N, CA, C and O atoms as CSV, one atom per row, in Angstrom:
chain,resi,resn,atom,element,x,y,z
A,1,MET,N,N,0.098,-30.995,0.189
A,1,MET,CA,C,-1.187,-30.564,0.696
A,1,MET,C,C,-1.221,-29.096,1.239
A,1,MET,O,O,-2.002,-28.703,2.105
A,2,LEU,N,N,-0.228,-28.307,0.588
A,2,LEU,CA,C,-0.137,-26.971,1.044
A,2,LEU,C,C,-1.331,-26.160,0.677
A,2,LEU,O,O,-1.682,-25.172,1.322
A,3,TRP,N,N,-1.961,-26.621,-0.410
A,3,TRP,CA,C,-3.070,-25.845,-1.008
A,3,TRP,C,C,-4.243,-25.902,0.036
A,3,TRP,O,O,-4.887,-24.874,0.246
A,4,THR,N,N,-4.524,-26.990,0.652
A,4,THR,CA,C,-5.632,-27.059,1.652
A,4,THR,C,C,-5.311,-26.197,2.898
A,4,THR,O,O,-6.224,-26.033,3.707
A,5,LEU,N,N,-4.185,-25.666,3.118
A,5,LEU,CA,C,-3.943,-24.681,4.193
A,5,LEU,C,C,-4.238,-23.229,3.710
A,5,LEU,O,O,-4.651,-22.370,4.489
A,6,GLN,N,N,-3.997,-22.985,2.336
A,6,GLN,CA,C,-4.183,-21.701,1.857
A,6,GLN,C,C,-5.556,-21.015,1.976
A,6,GLN,O,O,-5.727,-19.870,2.394
A,7,GLY,N,N,-6.632,-21.969,1.503
A,7,GLY,CA,C,-8.046,-21.475,1.674
A,7,GLY,C,C,-8.471,-21.203,3.036
A,7,GLY,O,O,-9.063,-20.140,3.222
A,8,PRO,N,N,-8.273,-21.980,4.019
A,8,PRO,CA,C,-8.776,-21.431,5.530
A,8,PRO,C,C,-7.969,-20.344,5.846
A,8,PRO,O,O,-8.524,-19.534,6.588
A,9,THR,N,N,-6.740,-20.052,5.488
A,9,THR,CA,C,-5.873,-18.936,5.986
A,9,THR,C,C,-6.569,-17.700,5.420
A,9,THR,O,O,-6.819,-16.755,6.168
A,10,ARG,N,N,-6.881,-17.675,4.163
A,10,ARG,CA,C,-7.561,-16.531,3.622
A,10,ARG,C,C,-8.855,-16.284,4.220
A,10,ARG,O,O,-9.115,-15.125,4.543
A,11,SER,N,N,-9.738,-17.237,4.422
A,11,SER,CA,C,-11.011,-17.177,5.029
A,11,SER,C,C,-10.765,-16.592,6.401
A,11,SER,O,O,-11.400,-15.571,6.668
A,12,LEU,N,N,-9.904,-17.101,7.356
A,12,LEU,CA,C,-9.624,-16.624,8.468
A,12,LEU,C,C,-9.187,-15.137,8.381
A,12,LEU,O,O,-9.748,-14.349,9.143
A,13,ASN,N,N,-8.310,-14.710,7.591
A,13,ASN,CA,C,-7.978,-13.359,7.408
A,13,ASN,C,C,-9.185,-12.429,7.063
A,13,ASN,O,O,-9.304,-11.340,7.624
A,14,ARG,N,N,-9.958,-12.814,6.260
A,14,ARG,CA,C,-11.169,-12.053,5.921
A,14,ARG,C,C,-12.077,-12.043,7.105
A,14,ARG,O,O,-12.671,-10.994,7.357
A,15,ARG,N,N,-12.253,-13.094,7.860
A,15,ARG,CA,C,-13.116,-13.186,9.079
A,15,ARG,C,C,-12.408,-12.098,9.949
A,15,ARG,O,O,-13.062,-11.101,10.255
A,16,ARG,N,N,-11.186,-12.216,10.345
A,16,ARG,CA,C,-10.425,-11.334,11.293
A,16,ARG,C,C,-10.954,-9.849,11.049
A,16,ARG,O,O,-11.429,-9.180,11.967
A,17,ILE,N,N,-10.844,-9.426,9.847
A,17,ILE,CA,C,-11.270,-8.062,9.372
A,17,ILE,C,C,-12.609,-7.827,9.651
A,17,ILE,O,O,-12.946,-6.838,10.301
A,18,LEU,N,N,-13.534,-8.766,9.159
A,18,LEU,CA,C,-15.029,-8.595,9.182
A,18,LEU,C,C,-15.492,-8.721,10.732
A,18,LEU,O,O,-16.543,-8.230,11.145
A,19,ASN,N,N,-14.610,-9.413,11.507
A,19,ASN,CA,C,-15.078,-9.600,12.976
A,19,ASN,C,C,-14.910,-8.363,13.718
A,19,ASN,O,O,-15.604,-8.094,14.699
A,20,THR,N,N,-14.002,-7.611,13.267
A,20,THR,CA,C,-13.572,-6.277,13.894
A,20,THR,C,C,-14.672,-5.109,13.185
A,20,THR,O,O,-15.001,-4.114,13.831
A,21,LEU,N,N,-15.073,-5.307,12.097
A,21,LEU,CA,C,-16.000,-4.311,11.364
A,21,LEU,C,C,-17.045,-5.047,10.802
A,21,LEU,O,O,-16.881,-6.102,10.188
A,22,SER,N,N,-18.221,-4.449,11.025
A,22,SER,CA,C,-19.437,-5.081,10.185
A,22,SER,C,C,-19.279,-4.701,8.851
A,22,SER,O,O,-18.419,-3.864,8.576
A,23,GLN,N,N,-20.019,-5.218,7.936
A,23,GLN,CA,C,-19.910,-5.137,6.522
A,23,GLN,C,C,-20.320,-3.556,6.352
A,23,GLN,O,O,-19.721,-2.886,5.512
A,24,SER,N,N,-21.176,-3.070,7.026
A,24,SER,CA,C,-21.610,-1.635,6.678
A,24,SER,C,C,-20.627,-0.728,7.099
A,24,SER,O,O,-20.407,0.289,6.442
A,25,GLU,N,N,-19.897,-1.039,8.319
A,25,GLU,CA,C,-18.775,-0.348,8.689
A,25,GLU,C,C,-17.626,-0.180,7.565
A,25,GLU,O,O,-17.162,0.870,7.119
A,26,TRP,N,N,-17.298,-1.517,7.234
A,26,TRP,CA,C,-16.307,-1.740,6.235
A,26,TRP,C,C,-16.474,-0.678,4.954
A,26,TRP,O,O,-15.665,0.087,4.428
A,27,ILE,N,N,-17.895,-0.972,4.681
A,27,ILE,CA,C,-18.174,-0.108,3.261
A,27,ILE,C,C,-17.964,1.303,3.543
A,27,ILE,O,O,-17.375,2.065,2.776
A,28,ALA,N,N,-18.479,1.641,4.707
A,28,ALA,CA,C,-18.526,3.167,4.937
A,28,ALA,C,C,-17.062,3.728,5.146
A,28,ALA,O,O,-16.851,4.916,4.901
A,29,ARG,N,N,-16.208,3.036,5.522
A,29,ARG,CA,C,-14.936,3.437,5.792
A,29,ARG,C,C,-14.099,3.377,4.455
A,29,ARG,O,O,-13.179,4.167,4.243
A,30,CYS,N,N,-14.451,2.452,3.621
A,30,CYS,CA,C,-13.823,2.387,2.251
A,30,CYS,C,C,-14.526,3.468,1.433
A,30,CYS,O,O,-13.834,4.214,0.741
A,31,ALA,N,N,-15.685,3.587,1.460
A,31,ALA,CA,C,-16.319,4.828,0.705
A,31,ALA,C,C,-15.781,5.985,1.015
A,31,ALA,O,O,-15.418,6.718,0.095
A,32,SER,N,N,-15.607,6.420,2.474
A,32,SER,CA,C,-15.027,7.633,2.845
A,32,SER,C,C,-13.646,7.860,2.280
A,32,SER,O,O,-13.258,8.955,1.871
A,33,HIS,N,N,-12.946,6.776,2.286
A,33,HIS,CA,C,-11.571,6.787,1.760
A,33,HIS,C,C,-11.453,6.980,0.289
A,33,HIS,O,O,-10.541,7.661,-0.182
A,34,LEU,N,N,-12.314,6.424,-0.417
A,34,LEU,CA,C,-12.499,6.577,-1.799
A,34,LEU,C,C,-12.780,8.183,-2.081
A,34,LEU,O,O,-12.163,8.851,-2.911
A,35,SER,N,N,-13.703,8.604,-1.328
A,35,SER,CA,C,-14.078,10.038,-1.605
A,35,SER,C,C,-12.862,10.935,-1.488
A,35,SER,O,O,-12.709,11.862,-2.283
A,36,LYS,N,N,-11.968,10.682,-0.494
A,36,LYS,CA,C,-10.747,11.543,-0.202
A,36,LYS,C,C,-9.849,11.314,-1.391
A,36,LYS,O,O,-9.347,12.326,-1.880
A,37,ILE,N,N,-9.557,10.112,-1.950
A,37,ILE,CA,C,-8.945,9.760,-3.089
A,37,ILE,C,C,-9.336,10.631,-4.390
A,37,ILE,O,O,-8.623,11.354,-5.086
A,38,ASP,N,N,-10.617,10.339,-4.479
A,38,ASP,CA,C,-11.175,11.022,-5.791
A,38,ASP,C,C,-12.445,11.829,-5.388
A,38,ASP,O,O,-13.559,11.306,-5.358
A,39,PRO,N,N,-12.201,13.195,-5.067
A,39,PRO,CA,C,-13.390,13.971,-4.579
A,39,PRO,C,C,-14.498,14.138,-5.630
A,39,PRO,O,O,-15.580,14.611,-5.284
A,40,GLN,N,N,-14.271,13.770,-6.896
A,40,GLN,CA,C,-15.288,13.957,-7.818
A,40,GLN,C,C,-16.445,12.696,-7.724
A,40,GLN,O,O,-17.537,12.742,-8.290
A,41,LEU,N,N,-16.029,11.729,-7.007
A,41,LEU,CA,C,-17.074,10.523,-6.683
A,41,LEU,C,C,-18.182,11.205,-5.791
A,41,LEU,O,O,-17.952,11.960,-4.846
A,42,SER,N,N,-19.531,10.779,-6.287
A,42,SER,CA,C,-20.521,11.162,-5.412
A,42,SER,C,C,-20.555,9.994,-4.243
A,42,SER,O,O,-20.061,8.882,-4.432
A,43,SER,N,N,-21.152,10.357,-3.107
A,43,SER,CA,C,-21.206,9.382,-1.883
A,43,SER,C,C,-21.832,8.119,-2.416
A,43,SER,O,O,-21.399,7.081,-1.917
A,44,ASP,N,N,-22.742,8.011,-3.308
A,44,ASP,CA,C,-23.431,6.763,-3.831
A,44,ASP,C,C,-22.432,6.074,-4.632
A,44,ASP,O,O,-22.277,4.859,-4.504
A,45,GLU,N,N,-21.690,6.813,-5.510
A,45,GLU,CA,C,-20.734,6.021,-6.365
A,45,GLU,C,C,-19.680,5.257,-5.512
A,45,GLU,O,O,-19.349,4.099,-5.766
A,46,ALA,N,N,-19.121,6.069,-4.371
A,46,ALA,CA,C,-18.116,5.539,-3.543
A,46,ALA,C,C,-18.695,4.386,-2.744
A,46,ALA,O,O,-17.975,3.403,-2.567
A,47,ALA,N,N,-19.920,4.407,-2.246
A,47,ALA,CA,C,-20.477,3.273,-1.528
A,47,ALA,C,C,-20.701,2.167,-2.392
A,47,ALA,O,O,-20.686,1.050,-1.875
A,48,ALA,N,N,-20.928,2.284,-3.755
A,48,ALA,CA,C,-21.185,1.179,-4.615
A,48,ALA,C,C,-19.940,0.587,-5.060
A,48,ALA,O,O,-19.909,-0.620,-5.303
A,49,LEU,N,N,-18.811,1.384,-5.203
A,49,LEU,CA,C,-17.524,0.735,-5.335
A,49,LEU,C,C,-16.913,0.168,-4.192
A,49,LEU,O,O,-16.055,-0.698,-4.365
A,50,ALA,N,N,-17.226,0.527,-3.044
A,50,ALA,CA,C,-16.778,0.009,-1.866
A,50,ALA,C,C,-17.422,-1.403,-1.664
A,50,ALA,O,O,-16.791,-2.385,-1.273
A,51,ASN,N,N,-18.770,-1.388,-1.980
A,51,ASN,CA,C,-19.509,-2.795,-1.760
A,51,ASN,C,C,-18.908,-3.581,-2.907
A,51,ASN,O,O,-18.735,-4.756,-2.582
A,52,GLU,N,N,-18.548,-3.311,-4.109
A,52,GLU,CA,C,-17.751,-4.113,-4.999
A,52,GLU,C,C,-16.388,-4.581,-4.447
A,52,GLU,O,O,-15.937,-5.694,-4.715
A,53,PHE,N,N,-15.813,-3.777,-3.744
A,53,PHE,CA,C,-14.448,-4.197,-3.324
A,53,PHE,C,C,-14.673,-5.286,-2.278
A,53,PHE,O,O,-13.877,-6.225,-2.264
A,54,LEU,N,N,-15.657,-5.255,-1.420
A,54,LEU,CA,C,-15.981,-6.233,-0.307
A,54,LEU,C,C,-16.398,-7.456,-1.093
A,54,LEU,O,O,-16.207,-8.546,-0.554
A,55,LEU,N,N,-16.891,-7.421,-2.180
A,55,LEU,CA,C,-17.196,-8.806,-2.861
A,55,LEU,C,C,-16.192,-9.391,-3.385
A,55,LEU,O,O,-16.247,-10.604,-3.591
A,56,PHE,N,N,-15.123,-8.688,-3.694
A,56,PHE,CA,C,-13.896,-9.242,-4.550
A,56,PHE,C,C,-12.995,-9.819,-3.451
A,56,PHE,O,O,-12.757,-9.066,-2.507
A,57,GLN,N,N,-12.525,-10.898,-3.440
A,57,GLN,CA,C,-11.891,-11.831,-2.472
A,57,GLN,C,C,-10.631,-11.017,-2.045
A,57,GLN,O,O,-10.449,-10.877,-0.836
A,58,ARG,N,N,-9.798,-10.500,-2.871
A,58,ARG,CA,C,-8.595,-9.839,-2.614
A,58,ARG,C,C,-8.670,-8.756,-1.778
A,58,ARG,O,O,-7.987,-8.672,-0.757
A,59,THR,N,N,-9.534,-7.833,-2.174
A,59,THR,CA,C,-9.793,-6.424,-1.671
A,59,THR,C,C,-10.608,-6.746,-0.156
A,59,THR,O,O,-10.366,-6.010,0.801
A,60,ALA,N,N,-11.407,-7.688,-0.043
A,60,ALA,CA,C,-12.191,-7.931,0.971
A,60,ALA,C,C,-11.436,-8.335,2.093
A,60,ALA,O,O,-11.913,-8.212,3.221
A,61,ALA,N,N,-10.134,-8.877,1.878
A,61,ALA,CA,C,-9.240,-9.553,2.876
A,61,ALA,C,C,-8.352,-8.298,3.509
A,61,ALA,O,O,-7.652,-8.427,4.513
A,62,MET,N,N,-8.481,-7.178,2.829
A,62,MET,CA,C,-7.732,-5.909,3.344
A,62,MET,C,C,-8.566,-5.170,4.298
A,62,MET,O,O,-9.769,-5.376,4.458
A,63,ASP,N,N,-7.772,-4.185,5.002
A,63,ASP,CA,C,-8.492,-3.148,5.609
A,63,ASP,C,C,-9.330,-2.276,4.576
A,63,ASP,O,O,-9.041,-2.364,3.383
A,64,PRO,N,N,-10.236,-1.535,4.944
A,64,PRO,CA,C,-11.050,-0.741,3.919
A,64,PRO,C,C,-10.135,0.224,3.235
A,64,PRO,O,O,-10.139,0.337,2.010
A,65,GLU,N,N,-9.415,0.863,3.953
A,65,GLU,CA,C,-8.618,1.970,3.376
A,65,GLU,C,C,-7.482,1.279,2.472
A,65,GLU,O,O,-7.241,1.768,1.369
A,66,ALA,N,N,-6.872,0.294,2.866
A,66,ALA,CA,C,-5.857,-0.347,2.042
A,66,ALA,C,C,-6.472,-0.917,0.886
A,66,ALA,O,O,-5.722,-0.963,-0.088
A,67,ALA,N,N,-7.645,-1.371,0.715
A,67,ALA,CA,C,-8.383,-1.796,-0.455
A,67,ALA,C,C,-8.639,-0.619,-1.406
A,67,ALA,O,O,-8.479,-0.662,-2.626
A,68,ALA,N,N,-9.042,0.399,-0.720
A,68,ALA,CA,C,-9.123,1.597,-1.682
A,68,ALA,C,C,-7.802,2.001,-2.348
A,68,ALA,O,O,-7.608,2.184,-3.549
A,69,ASP,N,N,-6.911,2.106,-1.311
A,69,ASP,CA,C,-5.525,2.476,-1.814
A,69,ASP,C,C,-4.958,1.515,-2.922
A,69,ASP,O,O,-4.434,1.975,-3.937
A,70,PHE,N,N,-5.075,0.214,-2.704
A,70,PHE,CA,C,-4.732,-0.652,-3.727
A,70,PHE,C,C,-5.317,-0.706,-5.141
A,70,PHE,O,O,-4.621,-0.935,-6.131
A,71,VAL,N,N,-6.748,-0.463,-5.183
A,71,VAL,CA,C,-7.395,-0.285,-6.257
A,71,VAL,C,C,-6.920,0.921,-7.073
A,71,VAL,O,O,-6.696,0.888,-8.283
A,72,ALA,N,N,-6.792,1.992,-6.274
A,72,ALA,CA,C,-6.322,3.215,-6.744
A,72,ALA,C,C,-4.997,3.112,-7.492
A,72,ALA,O,O,-4.804,3.566,-8.620
A,73,SER,N,N,-4.191,2.527,-6.812
A,73,SER,CA,C,-2.694,2.324,-7.327
A,73,SER,C,C,-2.776,1.477,-8.543
A,73,SER,O,O,-2.094,1.825,-9.507
A,74,GLU,N,N,-3.528,0.396,-8.636
A,74,GLU,CA,C,-3.596,-0.542,-9.779
A,74,GLU,C,C,-4.167,0.458,-10.932
A,74,GLU,O,O,-3.637,0.445,-12.043
A,75,ILE,N,N,-5.071,1.175,-10.693
A,75,ILE,CA,C,-5.768,1.925,-11.900
A,75,ILE,C,C,-4.669,3.020,-12.295
A,75,ILE,O,O,-4.511,3.299,-13.484
A,76,ALA,N,N,-3.999,3.566,-11.414
A,76,ALA,CA,C,-2.795,4.569,-11.861
A,76,ALA,C,C,-1.858,3.879,-12.676
A,76,ALA,O,O,-1.269,4.547,-13.526
A,77,ARG,N,N,-1.599,2.604,-12.571
A,77,ARG,CA,C,-0.725,1.861,-13.360
A,77,ARG,C,C,-0.952,1.947,-14.820
A,77,ARG,O,O,-0.061,1.839,-15.663
A,78,GLY,N,N,-2.365,2.176,-15.090
A,78,GLY,CA,C,-2.648,2.219,-16.578
A,78,GLY,C,C,-3.125,0.872,-17.188
A,78,GLY,O,O,-3.890,0.788,-18.148
A,79,GLN,N,N,-2.585,-0.158,-16.520
A,79,GLN,CA,C,-3.199,-1.557,-17.084
A,79,GLN,C,C,-3.443,-2.321,-15.804
A,79,GLN,O,O,-2.696,-3.232,-15.448
A,80,PRO,N,N,-4.563,-1.911,-15.081
A,80,PRO,CA,C,-5.000,-2.741,-13.905
A,80,PRO,C,C,-5.117,-4.180,-14.057
A,80,PRO,O,O,-5.651,-4.618,-15.076
A,81,ARG,N,N,-4.673,-4.980,-13.145
A,81,ARG,CA,C,-5.032,-6.435,-13.346
A,81,ARG,C,C,-6.105,-6.946,-12.245
A,81,ARG,O,O,-5.638,-7.286,-11.158
A,82,PHE,N,N,-7.367,-7.021,-12.419
A,82,PHE,CA,C,-8.231,-7.415,-11.452
A,82,PHE,C,C,-8.890,-8.695,-12.018
A,82,PHE,O,O,-9.978,-8.572,-12.580
A,83,GLU,N,N,-8.336,-9.870,-11.918
A,83,GLU,CA,C,-8.824,-11.091,-12.517
A,83,GLU,C,C,-9.435,-11.842,-11.242
A,83,GLU,O,O,-9.077,-11.738,-10.069
A,84,ARG,N,N,-10.373,-12.565,-11.747
A,84,ARG,CA,C,-10.982,-13.426,-10.694
A,84,ARG,C,C,-10.539,-14.898,-10.836
A,84,ARG,O,O,-10.430,-15.335,-11.981
A,85,ARG,N,N,-10.283,-15.673,-9.831
A,85,ARG,CA,C,-9.694,-17.049,-9.959
A,85,ARG,C,C,-10.872,-17.743,-10.712
A,85,ARG,O,O,-12.045,-17.435,-10.501
A,86,SER,N,N,-10.479,-18.717,-11.619
A,86,SER,CA,C,-11.352,-19.532,-12.225
A,86,SER,C,C,-12.215,-20.547,-11.418
A,86,SER,O,O,-13.327,-20.907,-11.804
A,87,ALA,N,N,-11.688,-20.938,-10.389
A,87,ALA,CA,C,-12.605,-21.612,-9.352
A,87,ALA,C,C,-12.523,-20.966,-8.015
A,87,ALA,O,O,-11.463,-20.503,-7.592
A,88,ALA,N,N,-13.593,-20.936,-7.377
A,88,ALA,CA,C,-13.657,-20.198,-5.986
A,88,ALA,C,C,-12.902,-21.209,-5.016
A,88,ALA,O,O,-12.948,-22.438,-5.054
A,89,ARG,N,N,-12.141,-20.331,-4.071
A,89,ARG,CA,C,-11.352,-21.251,-3.159
A,89,ARG,C,C,-12.048,-21.033,-1.919
A,89,ARG,O,O,-12.448,-19.908,-1.621
A,90,GLU,N,N,-12.240,-22.142,-1.094
A,90,GLU,CA,C,-12.987,-22.250,0.117
A,90,GLU,C,C,-11.912,-21.941,1.263
A,90,GLU,O,O,-12.250,-21.956,2.447
C-alpha cells in the first residue's frame, strides 16, 4: 500500500509551497530567476516558461528558483528528460 501514501505526500509538498506563495508570486519569482539564467529571454517568454513549470508536477513541487535551476541543468545535459507520467497521480 506504499503507493497510496506517495500521492498525498506529493500533493502536500506542492500545497506547502503554494500555501506560502500564490501562483502569481511563484511564476514571478521563477520568471525572474529564468531571466538571470538566460538574459536573452524576454519577460513574457520567462513568464510563459515559468507558467509551464508550474503546470508540470515535478517542477511545481519545487521552490521557483529550484525549478528554474533544475530545468536549466537538464537542458545543459544535452538530452533533457521531461516525461509526463502515463496516468496522473492524485
